[in-house]
N, CA, C and O atoms as CSV, one atom per row, in Angstrom:
chain,resi,resn,atom,element,x,y,z
A,1,MET,N,N,-2.554,24.122,-57.151
A,1,MET,CA,C,-2.299,25.009,-56.144
A,1,MET,C,C,-3.463,25.896,-55.935
A,1,MET,O,O,-3.867,26.339,-54.860
A,2,SER,N,N,-3.959,26.098,-57.152
A,2,SER,CA,C,-5.128,27.219,-57.160
A,2,SER,C,C,-6.364,26.360,-56.225
A,2,SER,O,O,-6.942,26.994,-55.342
A,3,GLU,N,N,-6.653,25.192,-56.422
A,3,GLU,CA,C,-7.771,24.447,-55.787
A,3,GLU,C,C,-7.621,24.668,-54.270
A,3,GLU,O,O,-8.465,25.128,-53.501
A,4,GLY,N,N,-6.272,24.212,-53.977
A,4,GLY,CA,C,-6.050,24.312,-52.788
A,4,GLY,C,C,-6.227,25.719,-51.940
A,4,GLY,O,O,-6.685,25.710,-50.798
A,5,GLU,N,N,-5.822,26.915,-52.604
A,5,GLU,CA,C,-5.979,28.391,-52.285
A,5,GLU,C,C,-7.745,28.326,-52.153
A,5,GLU,O,O,-8.296,28.510,-51.067
A,6,LEU,N,N,-8.335,28.105,-53.123
A,6,LEU,CA,C,-9.851,28.042,-52.783
A,6,LEU,C,C,-10.277,27.435,-51.981
A,6,LEU,O,O,-11.101,28.054,-51.308
A,7,LEU,N,N,-10.066,26.201,-51.625
A,7,LEU,CA,C,-10.538,25.476,-50.658
A,7,LEU,C,C,-10.045,25.986,-49.208
A,7,LEU,O,O,-10.714,25.822,-48.188
A,8,GLN,N,N,-8.959,26.541,-49.242
A,8,GLN,CA,C,-8.769,27.299,-47.776
A,8,GLN,C,C,-9.662,28.271,-47.729
A,8,GLN,O,O,-10.338,28.297,-46.701
A,9,ILE,N,N,-9.923,29.279,-48.726
A,9,ILE,CA,C,-10.694,30.427,-48.500
A,9,ILE,C,C,-12.105,29.814,-48.137
A,9,ILE,O,O,-12.753,30.155,-47.148
A,10,LYS,N,N,-12.461,28.960,-48.973
A,10,LYS,CA,C,-13.858,28.319,-48.216
A,10,LYS,C,C,-13.912,27.966,-47.215
A,10,LYS,O,O,-15.046,27.960,-46.736
A,11,ASN,N,N,-12.914,27.539,-46.441
A,11,ASN,CA,C,-13.015,26.875,-44.976
A,11,ASN,C,C,-12.628,27.974,-44.116
A,11,ASN,O,O,-12.564,27.751,-42.908
A,12,SER,N,N,-12.350,29.173,-44.577
A,12,SER,CA,C,-11.646,30.087,-43.806
A,12,SER,C,C,-12.424,30.928,-42.450
A,12,SER,O,O,-11.886,31.439,-41.467
A,13,ARG,N,N,-13.749,30.856,-42.782
A,13,ARG,CA,C,-14.753,31.270,-41.788
A,13,ARG,C,C,-15.139,30.234,-40.793
A,13,ARG,O,O,-15.763,30.511,-39.769
A,14,LYS,N,N,-14.707,28.889,-41.155
A,14,LYS,CA,C,-14.981,27.753,-40.272
A,14,LYS,C,C,-14.065,27.878,-39.134
A,14,LYS,O,O,-12.879,28.101,-39.373
A,15,LEU,N,N,-14.527,27.747,-37.767
A,15,LEU,CA,C,-13.785,27.839,-36.686
A,15,LEU,C,C,-13.074,26.231,-36.603
A,15,LEU,O,O,-11.935,26.057,-36.169
A,16,LYS,N,N,-13.883,25.208,-37.055
A,16,LYS,CA,C,-13.078,23.980,-36.976
A,16,LYS,C,C,-13.002,23.340,-38.157
A,16,LYS,O,O,-14.031,23.427,-38.827
A,17,ILE,N,N,-12.011,22.650,-38.687
A,17,ILE,CA,C,-11.967,21.796,-39.885
A,17,ILE,C,C,-11.660,20.489,-39.587
A,17,ILE,O,O,-11.078,20.291,-38.521
A,18,THR,N,N,-11.936,19.509,-40.331
A,18,THR,CA,C,-11.446,18.169,-40.060
A,18,THR,C,C,-10.060,18.046,-40.345
A,18,THR,O,O,-9.544,18.850,-41.121
A,19,GLU,N,N,-9.319,17.047,-39.763
A,19,GLU,CA,C,-8.243,16.616,-40.157
A,19,GLU,C,C,-7.929,16.255,-41.844
A,19,GLU,O,O,-6.990,16.645,-42.538
A,20,ALA,N,N,-9.002,15.426,-42.178
A,20,ALA,CA,C,-8.951,15.351,-43.550
A,20,ALA,C,C,-9.077,16.708,-44.431
A,20,ALA,O,O,-8.502,16.859,-45.509
A,21,GLU,N,N,-9.834,17.580,-43.873
A,21,GLU,CA,C,-9.849,19.042,-44.939
A,21,GLU,C,C,-8.442,19.542,-44.724
A,21,GLU,O,O,-7.749,19.832,-45.700
A,22,TYR,N,N,-7.951,19.665,-43.396
A,22,TYR,CA,C,-6.708,20.420,-43.242
A,22,TYR,C,C,-5.583,19.594,-44.280
A,22,TYR,O,O,-4.868,20.298,-44.994
A,23,PHE,N,N,-5.484,18.517,-44.326
A,23,PHE,CA,C,-4.648,17.680,-45.098
A,23,PHE,C,C,-4.779,17.967,-46.574
A,23,PHE,O,O,-3.837,18.244,-47.316
A,24,GLU,N,N,-6.220,17.860,-46.967
A,24,GLU,CA,C,-6.351,18.132,-48.177
A,24,GLU,C,C,-5.715,19.443,-48.635
A,24,GLU,O,O,-4.878,19.475,-49.537
A,25,ILE,N,N,-6.129,20.479,-48.005
A,25,ILE,CA,C,-5.653,21.885,-48.358
A,25,ILE,C,C,-4.088,21.911,-48.442
A,25,ILE,O,O,-3.487,22.266,-49.455
A,26,ILE,N,N,-3.485,21.501,-47.280
A,26,ILE,CA,C,-1.885,21.705,-47.677
A,26,ILE,C,C,-1.405,20.717,-48.612
A,26,ILE,O,O,-0.412,21.066,-49.251
A,27,ARG,N,N,-1.898,19.493,-48.862
A,27,ARG,CA,C,-1.644,18.875,-49.954
A,27,ARG,C,C,-1.653,19.372,-51.302
A,27,ARG,O,O,-0.789,19.116,-52.141
A,28,LYS,N,N,-2.859,20.232,-51.506
A,28,LYS,CA,C,-2.922,20.691,-52.843
A,28,LYS,C,C,-2.391,22.237,-52.818
A,28,LYS,O,O,-2.712,22.949,-53.770
A,29,LYS,N,N,-1.676,22.727,-51.881
A,29,LYS,CA,C,-1.025,23.844,-51.853
A,29,LYS,C,C,0.422,23.533,-51.900
A,29,LYS,O,O,0.963,23.054,-52.897
A,30,THR,N,N,1.123,23.861,-50.637
A,30,THR,CA,C,2.574,23.778,-50.566
A,30,THR,C,C,3.062,22.203,-50.990
A,30,THR,O,O,4.188,22.131,-51.482
A,31,ALA,N,N,2.478,21.233,-50.872
A,31,ALA,CA,C,3.002,19.795,-50.963
A,31,ALA,C,C,2.998,19.895,-52.593
A,31,ALA,O,O,4.047,19.618,-53.173
A,32,THR,N,N,1.876,20.274,-53.336
A,32,THR,CA,C,2.000,20.095,-54.591
A,32,THR,C,C,3.189,21.000,-55.246
A,32,THR,O,O,3.883,20.648,-56.200
A,33,LEU,N,N,3.273,22.105,-54.619
A,33,LEU,CA,C,4.293,23.024,-55.306
A,33,LEU,C,C,5.790,22.088,-55.180
A,33,LEU,O,O,6.525,21.738,-56.103
A,34,ILE,N,N,5.918,21.870,-53.922
A,34,ILE,CA,C,7.337,21.264,-53.718
A,34,ILE,C,C,7.627,19.784,-54.369
A,34,ILE,O,O,8.730,19.372,-54.729
A,35,SER,N,N,6.406,19.099,-54.433
A,35,SER,CA,C,6.289,17.567,-55.197
A,35,SER,C,C,6.699,18.015,-56.899
A,35,SER,O,O,7.242,17.195,-57.639
A,36,CYS,N,N,6.403,19.194,-57.284
A,36,CYS,CA,C,6.661,19.371,-58.708
A,36,CYS,C,C,8.057,19.784,-58.775
A,36,CYS,O,O,8.731,19.190,-59.615
A,37,CYS,N,N,8.657,20.704,-58.048
A,37,CYS,CA,C,9.912,21.408,-57.988
A,37,CYS,C,C,11.018,20.338,-57.934
A,37,CYS,O,O,11.838,20.222,-58.845
A,38,ILE,N,N,11.010,19.466,-56.702
A,38,ILE,CA,C,12.049,18.429,-56.625
A,38,ILE,C,C,12.412,17.597,-57.683
A,38,ILE,O,O,13.610,17.499,-57.950
A,39,PRO,N,N,11.427,16.863,-58.455
A,39,PRO,CA,C,11.826,16.200,-59.626
A,39,PRO,C,C,12.317,17.041,-60.741
A,39,PRO,O,O,13.246,16.647,-61.446
A,40,ALA,N,N,11.669,18.314,-60.954
A,40,ALA,CA,C,12.170,19.060,-61.699
A,40,ALA,C,C,13.855,19.450,-61.670
A,40,ALA,O,O,14.608,19.348,-62.639
A,41,VAL,N,N,14.166,19.840,-60.537
A,41,VAL,CA,C,15.619,19.892,-60.153
A,41,VAL,C,C,16.395,18.709,-60.391
A,41,VAL,O,O,17.484,18.790,-60.959
A,42,GLN,N,N,15.876,17.517,-59.964
A,42,GLN,CA,C,16.480,16.339,-60.231
A,42,GLN,C,C,16.961,16.128,-61.738
A,42,GLN,O,O,18.045,15.867,-62.260
A,43,ASN,N,N,15.697,16.354,-62.190
A,43,ASN,CA,C,16.126,16.404,-63.962
A,43,ASN,C,C,16.955,17.249,-64.368
A,43,ASN,O,O,17.880,16.838,-65.068
A,44,LEU,N,N,16.867,18.593,-64.064
A,44,LEU,CA,C,18.002,19.494,-64.304
A,44,LEU,C,C,19.396,19.190,-64.082
A,44,LEU,O,O,20.276,19.481,-64.892
A,45,LEU,N,N,19.606,18.575,-62.928
A,45,LEU,CA,C,20.872,18.190,-62.470
A,45,LEU,C,C,21.234,16.872,-62.940
A,45,LEU,O,O,22.379,16.483,-62.709
A,46,GLU,N,N,20.197,15.913,-63.746
A,46,GLU,CA,C,20.453,14.948,-64.555
A,46,GLU,C,C,20.797,13.716,-63.473
A,46,GLU,O,O,21.436,12.739,-63.861
A,47,CYS,N,N,20.317,13.831,-62.051
A,47,CYS,CA,C,20.373,12.926,-61.150
A,47,CYS,C,C,19.575,11.645,-61.382
A,47,CYS,O,O,18.377,11.563,-61.653
A,48,GLN,N,N,20.613,10.498,-61.198
A,48,GLN,CA,C,19.894,9.224,-61.361
A,48,GLN,C,C,19.689,8.333,-60.098
A,48,GLN,O,O,19.679,7.105,-60.176
A,49,ILE,N,N,19.520,9.040,-58.890
A,49,ILE,CA,C,19.629,8.452,-57.467
A,49,ILE,C,C,18.423,7.884,-57.371
A,49,ILE,O,O,18.406,6.725,-56.956
A,50,THR,N,N,17.303,8.451,-57.674
A,50,THR,CA,C,15.799,7.611,-57.465
A,50,THR,C,C,15.084,7.975,-58.599
A,50,THR,O,O,15.484,8.789,-59.432
A,51,SER,N,N,13.926,7.318,-58.639
A,51,SER,CA,C,13.061,7.529,-59.615
A,51,SER,C,C,12.298,8.844,-59.426
A,51,SER,O,O,12.327,9.376,-58.317
A,52,PHE,N,N,11.610,9.409,-60.443
A,52,PHE,CA,C,10.726,10.546,-60.704
A,52,PHE,C,C,9.637,10.296,-59.654
A,52,PHE,O,O,9.391,11.270,-58.943
A,53,ASN,N,N,9.022,9.315,-59.450
A,53,ASN,CA,C,7.698,9.146,-58.655
A,53,ASN,C,C,8.363,9.123,-57.197
A,53,ASN,O,O,7.790,9.778,-56.326
A,54,GLN,N,N,9.469,8.457,-56.879
A,54,GLN,CA,C,10.003,8.703,-55.413
A,54,GLN,C,C,10.271,10.053,-55.135
A,54,GLN,O,O,9.937,10.483,-54.030
A,55,MET,N,N,10.823,10.806,-55.956
A,55,MET,CA,C,11.148,12.120,-55.869
A,55,MET,C,C,9.884,13.089,-55.626
A,55,MET,O,O,9.866,14.065,-54.877
A,56,LYS,N,N,8.937,12.653,-56.346
A,56,LYS,CA,C,7.696,13.422,-56.261
A,56,LYS,C,C,7.202,13.226,-55.026
A,56,LYS,O,O,6.851,14.273,-54.480
A,57,GLN,N,N,7.046,12.194,-54.367
A,57,GLN,CA,C,6.466,11.544,-53.263
A,57,GLN,C,C,7.188,12.125,-52.081
A,57,GLN,O,O,6.582,12.458,-51.063
A,58,PHE,N,N,8.667,12.261,-52.244
A,58,PHE,CA,C,9.231,12.967,-51.247
A,58,PHE,C,C,8.977,14.300,-51.104
A,58,PHE,O,O,8.913,14.665,-49.930
A,59,GLY,N,N,8.805,15.180,-51.974
A,59,GLY,CA,C,8.487,16.425,-52.196
A,59,GLY,C,C,7.113,16.539,-51.545
A,59,GLY,O,O,6.995,17.308,-50.590
A,60,GLU,N,N,6.274,15.980,-51.893
A,60,GLU,CA,C,4.826,15.970,-51.283
A,60,GLU,C,C,4.872,15.952,-49.631
A,60,GLU,O,O,4.377,16.846,-48.944
A,61,LEU,N,N,5.570,14.749,-49.089
A,61,LEU,CA,C,5.829,14.781,-47.854
A,61,LEU,C,C,6.511,15.977,-47.279
A,61,LEU,O,O,6.005,16.609,-46.351
A,62,LEU,N,N,7.410,16.227,-47.705
A,62,LEU,CA,C,8.256,17.580,-47.394
A,62,LEU,C,C,7.337,18.907,-47.223
A,62,LEU,O,O,7.368,19.697,-46.279
A,63,GLY,N,N,6.505,18.952,-48.383
A,63,GLY,CA,C,5.419,20.179,-48.335
A,63,GLY,C,C,4.498,20.092,-47.240
A,63,GLY,O,O,4.152,21.122,-46.661
A,64,ILE,N,N,3.975,18.729,-46.825
A,64,ILE,CA,C,3.193,18.756,-45.818
A,64,ILE,C,C,4.072,18.946,-44.514
A,64,ILE,O,O,3.483,19.566,-43.629
A,65,GLY,N,N,5.186,18.595,-44.256
A,65,GLY,CA,C,5.927,18.806,-42.936
A,65,GLY,C,C,6.291,20.374,-42.896
A,65,GLY,O,O,6.415,20.912,-41.796
A,66,ILE,N,N,6.461,21.106,-44.066
A,66,ILE,CA,C,6.762,22.616,-44.038
A,66,ILE,C,C,5.461,23.079,-43.581
A,66,ILE,O,O,5.447,23.872,-42.640
A,67,SER,N,N,4.586,22.778,-44.002
A,67,SER,CA,C,3.247,23.360,-44.191
A,67,SER,C,C,2.792,23.277,-42.267
A,67,SER,O,O,2.527,24.216,-41.517
A,68,ASP,N,N,2.840,22.121,-42.032
A,68,ASP,CA,C,2.643,21.905,-40.512
A,68,ASP,C,C,3.394,22.664,-39.709
A,68,ASP,O,O,2.859,23.282,-38.789
A,69,LYS,N,N,4.639,22.726,-39.919
A,69,LYS,CA,C,5.781,23.447,-39.176
A,69,LYS,C,C,5.224,24.979,-39.036
A,69,LYS,O,O,5.104,25.598,-37.979
A,70,ASP,N,N,4.932,25.414,-40.264
A,70,ASP,CA,C,4.263,26.698,-40.282
A,70,ASP,C,C,3.298,27.097,-39.563
A,70,ASP,O,O,3.341,28.061,-38.799
A,71,ASP,N,N,2.205,26.262,-39.794
A,71,ASP,CA,C,0.997,26.420,-39.078
A,71,ASP,C,C,0.973,26.411,-37.492
A,71,ASP,O,O,0.240,27.084,-36.767
A,72,LEU,N,N,1.995,25.447,-37.101
A,72,LEU,CA,C,2.023,25.325,-35.663
A,72,LEU,C,C,2.777,26.538,-35.102
A,72,LEU,O,O,2.364,26.963,-34.023
A,73,LEU,N,N,3.873,27.191,-35.700
A,73,LEU,CA,C,4.280,28.654,-35.562
A,73,LEU,C,C,3.528,29.696,-35.327
A,73,LEU,O,O,3.730,30.534,-34.449
A,74,ILE,N,N,2.421,29.669,-36.293
A,74,ILE,CA,C,1.407,30.944,-36.308
A,74,ILE,C,C,0.650,30.524,-35.112
A,74,ILE,O,O,0.434,31.400,-34.275
A,75,ILE,N,N,0.185,29.260,-34.880
A,75,ILE,CA,C,-0.837,29.072,-33.722
A,75,ILE,C,C,0.036,29.459,-32.442
A,75,ILE,O,O,-0.403,30.243,-31.601
A,76,LYS,N,N,1.259,28.884,-32.343
A,76,LYS,CA,C,2.056,29.509,-30.974
A,76,LYS,C,C,2.212,31.100,-30.904
A,76,LYS,O,O,2.470,31.636,-29.827
A,77,LEU,N,N,2.062,31.786,-31.994
A,77,LEU,CA,C,2.283,33.231,-32.089
A,77,LEU,C,C,1.207,33.868,-31.624
A,77,LEU,O,O,1.296,34.857,-30.897
A,78,ILE,N,N,-0.238,33.194,-32.125
A,78,ILE,CA,C,-1.209,33.955,-31.627
A,78,ILE,C,C,-2.080,33.379,-30.340
A,78,ILE,O,O,-3.165,33.827,-29.971
A,79,ALA,N,N,-1.388,32.342,-29.779
A,79,ALA,CA,C,-1.854,31.699,-28.610
A,79,ALA,C,C,-1.389,32.442,-27.207
A,79,ALA,O,O,-1.732,31.977,-26.119
């Protein structure tokens, strides 16, 4: 997550970043956090529904979706 935050700070003065740069930032921030939390909760609850890797991937995709939605709301507010 720290890498993602540093990458975001580095790019904060750029008016335009590439799609790849954007997804790298959110993948290293919110997506990383959620992808670690979901399997941890699954382990605590002793769920055997899916594998650890599947839950980690689900968490990463969920984190990307949350970041996208948040960024779109911010853009809408300042536009």
